Residue, then its C-alpha position, 0 to 999 in steps of 0.5 A: m024372510t018368512s019367520a017372525l024373528p029375522f035370524d030364525d031362517f038362517r039358524n034353520l039353514l045352518a042346522a040343515l047344511p047339505p053334505a058333500d057328494a062323496a061319490a063325486e070326490t071318490k070318482v075324481r080321486a080314482l081318475f087321478a089314480k088311473a092316470d099315467k103319472p106317479r101317484n099323487s104327483l100333482g099334489r094339491i091340484e088333485d085335492i082341489a079337483a076332488w074338493l070341487a067335485a065334492w061340493s059341485g056334485r060333478a065328476p070330473p068337475a068343471v068351472t064354466r061360470p066363475l064369479v068374483a063378488i065384492f061387497a063394500g060397506n062403511h063403518g061408524v067406528t072410523r070416527h075414532g081415527i082407526s084408519p089412515r084412509p078417509v071413508a070416501a076411499t071406499a066409494n072411490a074404490v067401488e068406482l074404480c072397479a066399475a071403471g075397470g081400473a082396479a087390480v081385480n078387474q085385470i085378474c078377472i080378465a086374465n082368468d075369464l071371471g065374472l065380476k060384481v061389486f055391491d055398494l051396501a049403502l056406503h052413504i050410510p055407515t053402520a053405527d059406531i060399535t063402541e056405543e051401539a049395535a052396528l045394525d038392528e036384527r032386521g037390517c042385518a038379516a036383510t043384508m045377509a039375504f041380499g048377500m045370498e042373491a049374489i049367486a042368483g044369476g048362476t055360478d059354479l065357483l063363487c069368489l068372495g072379497d070386500l071393500g071397506v075403510g075400517n073393516s080390519t077393525i071390525a074384523a078384529a072385533l068379530f075375532a075377539a067376540l068369537f075367539g076371545g082375547k083383547g083388541a091388541d091380539w087381533v088388530g094389525p096395520g090394515s091399510g097402513a096404520d102406525a103404532m098409535m093408530q093400531a092402539r086406537k084400533a085396539e081400544a075401539v075393539d075393547a070398548a065394543i066387546a065391553f059394551h056388548g058383553r054377553s050378547l056376543r056369545d051368539p054368533l049372529e048377534a055378534l055379527r049384527r052388533v060388532g060387524g058390518r054390512e059387507f060382513a053380513a052380506i058375505t055371510g049370506a053369500i057363503l051360506a047360499a052357496r052351500m045350500q046350492k052346492i057352489p064351491v067358495l073361495l074366500d079372500g080378505v079379512a072381512a070374508i074370513a071374519a064372516a066365515a068365522v061367524l058361520h063356523a061358530a054357529n056350525p063348525a061344518a059350515l065352511e067345508h065347501c070353502l077354500l082360502a084363496g091366499l094368505s095375507p100378512e095381516p096377523a089377525y088374518i093368519r091367526a083366524a085362518e089357523r083357528l078355522g082350519l083354512r089352508p091358503l092356496l096361494n101365499l104371494g104376500m098380498s095385503h091388497d084384498e078387494g077380491a084380487g087374491a080370490a081372482l088369482a086363486a080362481g085361475l088355479v081352481k080352473a086349472a085343477a078342474l081342466t086337469s081332472s077332466g082332461m086326464a079323465a078323458a085320456v083314461r077313458v081313451 
């Protein structure tokens, strides 16, 4: 970070987002139009390939170094009994991924995807958002910067997921801050909360919104006050991918909430993103609609942790190969 105020660098980036490569998109659509097939017969496959070209600048597009990045964080708000899982379950899930035993590991193997899992100080949960800010500005900005480093090793398709006990409540608080409404409008069962637990989740969201008040009108302030580390890191990763012309697949309620922060700051900030799948979590569906994100898959999966993004990456890879293969046939 180079400015005196930690968020200033991110505000500057959000004000100078690079546009899509319209020429690359046009070329891919022209290649499909010339191919020996009925017009638009491949449906969304053609749209995906055109999107990939527009945001990578390659026509026809190619996906050779796809990466699934999963960010894990813990939250102080869990002390209010808002999750049926213990806080230790976050670290256990990270360890399972590291050992190769999670669902996302198997899907990454099937689709030949790279996988990175980031432990964001799991031993130090963020502050309880009902009575103080989750993070200070410097800590939030540093976590966003850390998230930006997810692409440092090089990738041409970034797939984002999350791990974090209680993060559906945090997402609900961000949705309420950014879109309006009460906690009851945005909470859901998450990882299996019953009606009484969902009521506690709604109460926690309402308490957080009341406590932080007008400060939540600034999207980045909302992120640091009622968000969490995985939310901040995903926000940074999405922004870094845009600056480096890397297409993004979003998966999970934390990724959608992080995307909502960027969208609130600049409505054009998500044009390089596609939604991997549709979760049955009510807030996920409503937020996706508000952001104009149409899912690639609808498999009824509530198992976030990057699994949906890894599955959707296989579809994106197929779209890229379809585009390049048909382009070769046209040239012949």
